[in-house]
C-alpha positions as CSV (number, residue, x, y, z in Angstrom):
1,M,91.9,193.9,-33.5
2,T,95.3,192.4,-32.8
3,D,95.4,189.0,-31.1
4,T,97.2,189.8,-27.8
5,L,98.3,186.1,-27.4
6,A,101.1,186.7,-29.9
7,L,102.4,189.9,-28.4
8,E,105.4,190.3,-26.0
9,P,106.0,190.8,-23.2
10,R,103.3,188.3,-22.4
11,T,102.6,189.5,-18.8
12,L,101.9,193.1,-20.0
13,W,99.4,191.9,-22.5
14,D,97.7,189.5,-20.0
15,H,97.2,192.5,-17.8
16,F,95.9,194.6,-20.7
17,A,93.4,191.9,-21.7
18,A,92.2,191.6,-18.1
19,L,91.7,195.3,-17.7
20,S,90.0,195.6,-21.2
21,A,87.5,192.9,-20.1
22,I,86.2,195.1,-17.3
23,P,83.1,197.2,-18.3
24,R,84.0,200.9,-17.5
25,P,81.6,203.4,-19.0
26,S,82.4,207.1,-18.5
27,K,82.1,208.3,-14.9
28,R,81.8,204.6,-13.7
29,E,85.4,203.4,-13.8
30,Q,85.5,202.3,-10.1
31,R,85.7,198.6,-10.9
32,A,88.6,199.1,-13.3
33,A,90.3,201.4,-10.9
34,E,90.0,198.9,-8.1
35,W,91.5,196.2,-10.3
36,V,94.5,198.4,-11.2
37,A,94.9,199.3,-7.5
38,S,94.9,195.6,-6.5
39,L,97.5,194.8,-9.2
40,G,100.0,197.2,-7.7
41,P,101.2,195.2,-4.7
42,R,101.3,192.0,-6.8
43,I,103.8,193.6,-9.2
44,G,105.8,195.5,-6.5
45,A,104.4,198.9,-7.2
46,Q,103.4,201.6,-4.8
47,V,99.8,202.5,-5.2
48,R,98.2,206.0,-4.6
49,R,95.2,207.9,-5.8
50,D,95.4,211.5,-6.9
51,A,92.9,214.2,-6.1
52,A,90.7,213.2,-9.0
53,G,90.6,209.6,-7.9
54,N,92.9,208.3,-10.6
55,V,95.0,205.2,-9.6
56,V,98.7,205.8,-9.9
57,L,101.2,203.0,-9.7
58,A,104.9,203.8,-9.1
59,V,107.7,201.3,-9.8
60,P,111.2,202.3,-8.8
61,A,113.8,202.1,-11.5
62,A,116.1,199.1,-11.4
63,G,119.1,197.7,-13.1
64,T,121.5,200.7,-13.2
65,T,123.0,203.4,-11.0
66,R,124.5,205.3,-14.0
67,V,123.8,209.0,-14.3
68,A,121.8,209.9,-17.4
69,P,123.8,211.5,-20.2
70,G,124.2,215.2,-19.7
71,K,123.5,215.1,-16.0
72,A,126.0,215.8,-13.3
73,G,127.1,212.8,-11.3
């Protein structure tokens, strides 16, 4: 396994390591889902759960107002 301490961006891999440390056997992912949901507000994401109970984090795009190539402006 790759040592995540050497990977960038550091914050992403810290979150990955924390999530990976949570036991989450099939059909018993509640603890991991709660951890992800609690992370949302700390990183400025909107948190919602879909009909299946999946946690969805939404982060608005930032840094540009340009129109994507091929799209009308």
